[in-house]
Structure formats: structure tokens, C-alpha cells
KOLBAPA-246236 format. One record per residue: residue number from 1; residue in three letters; x, y, z of N, C-alpha, C, CB in turn. Coordinates in steps of 0.001 Angstrom, whole numbers, plus 524288, in hexadecimal, padded with zeros to 5 digits. Glycine has a CB too. Layout:
% residues N
ATOM / k / r / n.x / n.y / n.z / ca.x / ca.y / ca.z / c.x / c.y / c.z / cb.x / cb.y / cb.z
ATOM / NUM / Ala / X / Y / Z / X / Y / Z / X / Y / Z / X / Y / Z
...
END
This chain:
% residues 83
ATOM / k / r / n.x / n.y / n.z / ca.x / ca.y / ca.z / c.x / c.y / c.z / cb.x / cb.y / cb.z
ATOM / 1 / Met / 3F7D6 / F89E3 / 39F95 / 3FA14 / F8C7A / 3A429 / 3F682 / F8BD5 / 3A8EA / 3FB00 / F9254 / 3A307
ATOM / 2 / Gly / 3F166 / F8C54 / 3A825 / 3EDB9 / F8BE5 / 3AC75 / 3EDBB / F867C / 3AEDA / 3E84E / F8D42 / 3AAA4
ATOM / 3 / Leu / 3EE44 / F826C / 3AB95 / 3EE57 / F7D12 / 3AD8C / 3F31B / F7C1E / 3B0FB / 3EE44 / F792F / 3A903
ATOM / 4 / Ile / 3F792 / F7DFA / 3AF4F / 3FC64 / F7D3F / 3B253 / 3FC0A / F8041 / 3B777 / 4013A / F7F0F / 3AF22
ATOM / 5 / Thr / 3FA01 / F8500 / 3B744 / 3F961 / F8817 / 3BC05 / 3F5B2 / F854E / 3BFC4 / 3F751 / F8D9E / 3BABD
ATOM / 6 / Gly / 3F179 / F8323 / 3BDB1 / 3EDC1 / F804D / 3C0F6 / 3F02A / F7B7E / 3C370 / 3E90C / F7EBC / 3BDCA
ATOM / 7 / Leu / 3F34C / F78B9 / 3C06C / 3F5EF / F7411 / 3C27F / 3F9D1 / F757D / 3C6C2 / 3F8BB / F7120 / 3BE1D
ATOM / 8 / Val / 3FCDD / F798B / 3C5BE / 400BD / F7B3B / 3C99C / 3FDFC / F7D05 / 3CE97 / 40435 / F7FB0 / 3C762
ATOM / 9 / Thr / 3F9D7 / F8007 / 3CDFA / 3F6E4 / F81D9 / 3D287 / 3F4A8 / F7D33 / 3D584 / 3F276 / F8598 / 3D0D7
ATOM / 10 / Gly / 3F28E / F7966 / 3D2A5 / 3F066 / F74CA / 3D52C / 3F478 / F71BD / 3D830 / 3EDE5 / F7151 / 3D132
ATOM / 11 / Val / 3F90E / F7114 / 3D5F1 / 3FD3E / F6E2B / 3D88B / 3FF39 / F7127 / 3DD49 / 401C4 / F6D18 / 3D4BA
ATOM / 12 / Val / 3FFC3 / F7637 / 3DCC9 / 401CD / F7965 / 3E117 / 3FDE7 / F79AC / 3E59A / 4031C / F7EED / 3DF2A
ATOM / 13 / Thr / 3F8E3 / F7A21 / 3E45D / 3F4FF / F7AB9 / 3E88C / 3F2C8 / F758A / 3EA69 / 3F096 / F7E29 / 3E6B5
ATOM / 14 / Trp / 3F420 / F713D / 3E7DF / 3F20F / F6C21 / 3E955 / 3F2FA / F6AC8 / 3EF16 / 3F47C / F67FC / 3E5F1
ATOM / 15 / Pro / 3F775 / F6BF2 / 3F14F / 3F82D / F6AB4 / 3F6E3 / 3F455 / F6D8A / 3FA84 / 3FDB2 / F6C0E / 3F880
ATOM / 16 / Leu / 3F1EE / F71C1 / 3F8A9 / 3EE39 / F74A0 / 3FBE1 / 3E8B1 / F7263 / 3FB94 / 3EE2B / F7A4A / 3FA43
ATOM / 17 / Ala / 3E7CD / F6E92 / 3F838 / 3E297 / F6C61 / 3F782 / 3E03A / F6A61 / 3FCA1 / 3E2CC / F67FA / 3F38E
ATOM / 18 / Pro / 3E321 / F679C / 3FFEC / 3E0C3 / F65DF / 404E1 / 3DF0D / F6A6E / 40858 / 3E49B / F6277 / 407DF
ATOM / 19 / Val / 3E1F5 / F6EA8 / 40837 / 3E08E / F733B / 40B55 / 3DB83 / F759C / 40936 / 3E50B / F7756 / 40B4E
ATOM / 20 / Arg / 3DB2F / F7625 / 40410 / 3D66D / F7845 / 401B2 / 3D1C2 / F74C6 / 402D1 / 3D720 / F78EC / 3FBC9
ATOM / 21 / Gly / 3D29A / F6FA7 / 4029F / 3CE66 / F6BFD / 403D6 / 3CCA0 / F6C70 / 40973 / 3D01F / F6676 / 402BF
ATOM / 22 / Thr / 3D04E / F6CEE / 40CF7 / 3CF08 / F6D82 / 41283 / 3CC0B / F728A / 4137B / 3D400 / F6D67 / 415D7
ATOM / 23 / Leu / 3CDAA / F76C4 / 410F8 / 3CAE3 / F7BBC / 4118F / 3C559 / F7B57 / 40F77 / 3CDD2 / F8022 / 40EC2
ATOM / 24 / Trp / 3C4A8 / F789C / 40B0F / 3BF73 / F7800 / 408D2 / 3BBF4 / F7501 / 40C9B / 3BFBA / F752B / 4037F
ATOM / 25 / Val / 3BE08 / F70C4 / 40ED0 / 3BAF4 / F6DB1 / 4128E / 3B98E / F7103 / 4174C / 3BDFE / F68C1 / 41449
ATOM / 26 / Ala / 3BD3B / F7409 / 41946 / 3BC32 / F7766 / 41DC9 / 3B7EC / F7B5D / 41C8B / 3C136 / F7A3D / 41F7C
ATOM / 27 / Glu / 3B802 / F7D8F / 417DC / 3B3F4 / F814E / 4164C / 3AE9F / F7EAD / 41607 / 3B54B / F83C6 / 410FC
ATOM / 28 / Gln / 3AE71 / F79DE / 4140E / 3A97B / F770D / 413B6 / 3A753 / F75E1 / 4192E / 3AA30 / F71EE / 41099
ATOM / 29 / Val / 3AAC2 / F744F / 41CB7 / 3A920 / F7331 / 42216 / 3A714 / F7822 / 424AD / 3ADB1 / F70E5 / 42549
ATOM / 30 / Leu / 3A9C5 / F7C76 / 423EE / 3A810 / F8171 / 42624 / 3A2B6 / F8308 / 42403 / 3AC18 / F85B7 / 424FB
ATOM / 31 / Gln / 3A1F2 / F8286 / 41EEB / 39CE9 / F83F5 / 41C9C / 3987C / F809C / 41EC9 / 39D22 / F836D / 416AA
ATOM / 32 / Glu / 3996E / F7B8A / 41F6A / 3955C / F781E / 42186 / 39446 / F7961 / 4273D / 396F1 / F725E / 420F3
ATOM / 33 / Ala / 39856 / F7A71 / 42A3D / 3979F / F7BD9 / 42FBD / 3946C / F80DC / 43039 / 39CF3 / F7C82 / 43276
ATOM / 34 / Glu / 39590 / F84B1 / 42CF4 / 3929A / F8992 / 42D15 / 38CFA / F88B7 / 42B52 / 3953A / F8DB0 / 429A2
ATOM / 35 / Arg / 38C32 / F8562 / 42771 / 386E4 / F8443 / 425AD / 383B5 / F81EB / 42A26 / 386F8 / F8083 / 420EF
ATOM / 36 / Gln / 38603 / F7E3B / 42CEA / 38347 / F7BD3 / 43152 / 3828D / F7FB0 / 435CE / 38644 / F7704 / 4333C
ATOM / 37 / Trp / 38676 / F82EB / 436CA / 38647 / F86B1 / 43B1C / 381C2 / F8A86 / 43A78 / 38B72 / F89B2 / 43B7A
ATOM / 38 / Tyr / 380E9 / F8C5B / 435A8 / 37CE9 / F9046 / 434A2 / 377AF / F8DF5 / 432DB / 37EDC / F9403 / 43094
ATOM / 39 / Asp / 37744 / F88CB / 43285 / 37283 / F863F / 430B2 / 36E0A / F8747 / 43483 / 37366 / F8053 / 43007
ATOM / 40 / Pro / 369C5 / F89AE / 432A5 / 36560 / F8AD5 / 43625 / 36324 / F85FD / 438D5 / 36118 / F8D84 / 4331F
ATOM / 41 / Ala / 36323 / F818A / 43635 / 3611A / F7CC0 / 438A2 / 3648E / F7B11 / 43D37 / 360BE / F784C / 4348D
ATOM / 42 / Thr / 369A2 / F7B9F / 43CA2 / 36D3C / F7A56 / 440E3 / 36C5C / F7DF9 / 4457F / 372F3 / F7AAB / 43F05
ATOM / 43 / Ile / 36BC6 / F82F2 / 44453 / 36AE4 / F86CD / 44877 / 365BE / F85B6 / 44B3C / 36AE8 / F8C66 / 44637
ATOM / 44 / Gln / 361B8 / F8448 / 44851 / 35CAA / F8302 / 44AB7 / 35D2D / F7E49 / 44E55 / 35885 / F81EE / 44678
ATOM / 45 / Arg / 3600E / F7A51 / 44CA3 / 360DA / F75BC / 45002 / 363AD / F7745 / 4550B / 363FD / F717B / 44D17
ATOM / 46 / Glu / 3677C / F7AB3 / 45496 / 36A58 / F7C73 / 45939 / 366CB / F7FA0 / 45CD1 / 36F24 / F7FB7 / 457A1
ATOM / 47 / Leu / 36367 / F82E5 / 45A8D / 35FA9 / F85D5 / 45DC2 / 35BEA / F821F / 46097 / 35C8A / F89B7 / 45A55
ATOM / 48 / Asp / 35A21 / F7E15 / 45DD9 / 356B8 / F7A2E / 4604D / 35983 / F7760 / 464BB / 354D3 / F7633 / 45C3E
ATOM / 49 / Asp / 35E80 / F7628 / 463ED / 36194 / F738A / 467F4 / 36227 / F7706 / 46CC5 / 366FC / F720A / 465D0
ATOM / 50 / Ile / 36309 / F7C03 / 46BEF / 3637E / F7FAC / 4704D / 35E5D / F7FE2 / 47352 / 36503 / F852F / 46E57
ATOM / 51 / Ala / 359FC / F801B / 47087 / 354DD / F803D / 47323 / 3540D / F7B4B / 47666 / 35068 / F80D0 / 46F0F
ATOM / 52 / Ser / 35582 / F76D5 / 4743F / 354FA / F71E2 / 47727 / 35874 / F71D9 / 47C00 / 3565B / F6D34 / 4739D
ATOM / 53 / Arg / 35D37 / F73B4 / 47B5F / 360D7 / F73D5 / 47FD8 / 35EF8 / F77A8 / 48407 / 36662 / F7559 / 47E04
ATOM / 54 / Arg / 35CAF / F7C0A / 48256 / 35A8C / F7FCF / 48611 / 355FB / F7D4A / 48905 / 358BD / F84EB / 48338
ATOM / 55 / Asp / 35275 / F7AC1 / 48625 / 34DEC / F7837 / 48891 / 34F8C / F73EA / 48C5B / 34A59 / F75F3 / 4845F
ATOM / 56 / Ala / 353D5 / F713E / 48B22 / 355BC / F6D05 / 48E7D / 358C9 / F6F18 / 4932F / 35928 / F694D / 48B58
ATOM / 57 / Gly / 359DE / F742A / 49332 / 35CCF / F7679 / 49783 / 362AF / F7617 / 496E1 / 35B46 / F73EE / 49C7F
ATOM / 58 / Asp / 36472 / F7475 / 49231 / 36A13 / F7409 / 4913A / 36C92 / F7957 / 49021 / 36B16 / F705D / 48CAA
ATOM / 59 / Leu / 3695C / F7D2F / 48EB4 / 36B43 / F827E / 48DB4 / 367F1 / F8651 / 490D1 / 36B1B / F83D3 / 487BD
ATOM / 60 / Thr / 36A7F / F8A52 / 492C4 / 36785 / F8E86 / 49538 / 3651F / F91D9 / 490E6 / 36B0C / F91E8 / 498EB
ATOM / 61 / Ala / 36174 / F9513 / 49251 / 35EFA / F9887 / 48E81 / 36308 / F9C23 / 48C08 / 35A99 / F9BC2 / 4911A
ATOM / 62 / Asp / 366AB / F9E1F / 48F3B / 36AB7 / FA19F / 48D2A / 36E46 / F9ECC / 48951 / 36DF8 / FA3E9 / 491A1
ATOM / 63 / Glu / 36FD1 / F99F6 / 48A9F / 3732A / F96F7 / 48716 / 37055 / F95E5 / 481F0 / 374DA / F91C7 / 489AA
ATOM / 64 / Ala / 36B72 / F9452 / 48253 / 36866 / F932D / 47DA4 / 367B3 / F9817 / 47A58 / 3630B / F90E2 / 47F1E
ATOM / 65 / Asp / 36695 / F9C77 / 47CDA / 365F3 / FA161 / 479F7 / 36AE5 / FA2CF / 47704 / 36477 / FA5CE / 47DAF
ATOM / 66 / Arg / 36F5C / FA23C / 47994 / 37456 / FA385 / 4770F / 37551 / F9FFF / 4725C / 378DB / FA308 / 47AF8
ATOM / 67 / Leu / 37465 / F9AF0 / 47301 / 3752B / F9746 / 46EB1 / 37167 / F986A / 46A2F / 37470 / F91A2 / 4709C
ATOM / 68 / Glu / 36C85 / F999A / 46B82 / 368B0 / F9ADD / 46779 / 36A20 / F9FDD / 46494 / 36345 / F9B66 / 469DF
ATOM / 69 / Glu / 36C01 / FA3BB / 46763 / 36DAF / FA89C / 464DD / 37222 / FA78F / 4610C / 36F68 / FACAB / 46901
ATOM / 70 / Asp / 375D6 / FA441 / 462A8 / 37A37 / FA2E7 / 45F33 / 37845 / FA03E / 45A3A / 37E1E / F9F52 / 4620D
ATOM / 71 / Leu / 37487 / F9CAC / 45ACE / 37270 / F99EC / 45643 / 36F5E / F9D8D / 452AE / 36EFC / F956E / 45801
ATOM / 72 / Val / 36C45 / FA0FC / 454EF / 36951 / FA4B6 / 451C0 / 36D13 / FA84E / 44ED8 / 36584 / FA7F2 / 4552F
ATOM / 73 / Gln / 37131 / FA9F8 / 4516E / 37511 / FAD4A / 44ED0 / 377A3 / FAA5B / 44A54 / 3793E / FAF2C / 452B9
ATOM / 74 / Arg / 378D3 / FA56C / 44B32 / 37B2A / FA233 / 44711 / 37760 / FA1C8 / 4427B / 37C98 / F9CA9 / 4492B
ATOM / 75 / Leu / 37263 / FA130 / 44398 / 36E77 / FA0DC / 43F76 / 36E2F / FA601 / 43C74 / 36911 / F9F7B / 441C4
ATOM / 76 / Leu / 36E62 / FAA5F / 43F45 / 36E2F / FAF7D / 43CC0 / 37324 / FB08C / 4398F / 36D6C / FB3C8 / 440DC
ATOM / 77 / Asp / 37796 / FAED7 / 43B9A / 37C83 / FAF98 / 438BD / 37C66 / FAC99 / 4339E / 3813A / FADD3 / 43C13
ATOM / 78 / Gly / 37A3E / FA7F0 / 433CF / 379C6 / FA4B4 / 42F2A / 37EF3 / FA3EF / 42C5B / 375E3 / FA711 / 42B7F
ATOM / 79 / Pro / 37EB2 / FA195 / 427DE / 3837B / FA065 / 424FB / 38566 / FA4EC / 4219B / 3829E / F9BB0 / 42198
ATOM / 80 / Val / 38381 / FA99A / 4227A / 3853B / FAE15 / 41F5D / 38B1B / FAEAF / 41FEB / 38262 / FB32C / 42112
ATOM / 81 / Gly / 38DB7 / FAE7E / 41B7B / 3935E / FAEED / 41B85 / 39615 / FA9EB / 41D2B / 394F9 / FB340 / 41F0D
ATOM / 82 / His / 3930C / FA5B2 / 41DC0 / 39551 / FA0AE / 41F58 / 3943D / F9C8D / 41B3B / 39322 / F9EEE / 424AD
ATOM / 83 / Gly / 39671 / F9D20 / 416B2 / 395E5 / F98F0 / 412EF / 3932C / F9A8E / 40E33 / 39332 / F948A / 41530
END
């Protein structure tokens, strides 16, 4: 009985396989994006870039401070609850 039920379920749900596959891929992409977003090394590189842009005069002190605050907050938020 279990084998027949499994076969019937497989045949009935088979058309949904592409949808399930697409959802799985989307979840994997989201997890990788979040991993990169919260990666301390990435945040450090962005902080270094802001410092360079400030030194070059491409950012005002206020703009740089705001961007740095956002990055520090992202670092503090970390991946808790994200993956």
C-alpha cells in the first residue's frame, strides 16, 4: 500500500518539481547573499573604502560617518536569525 501511495503522490506532485527546484535555488542564493552581506571581512573592506573616499574628498565627513554607522550596525546585527 505504501509503495502505491508513494507512486501516486510522486506522479501527482511531479509537475511541481520545477517550482520546488526554483524555490531551492532562490533559498541558496538568499543564504549566500546574506553570508556575504554580514561577512566581517566584507564590512572591513567597505569601511576601508569609505576612509579612502573620505581622504580623497569624495565624501564629506557627515556622509562618511553615516555610511560607517550603517556598516557598524550591520556588523553588530550579524547573521543572527539569517541562516
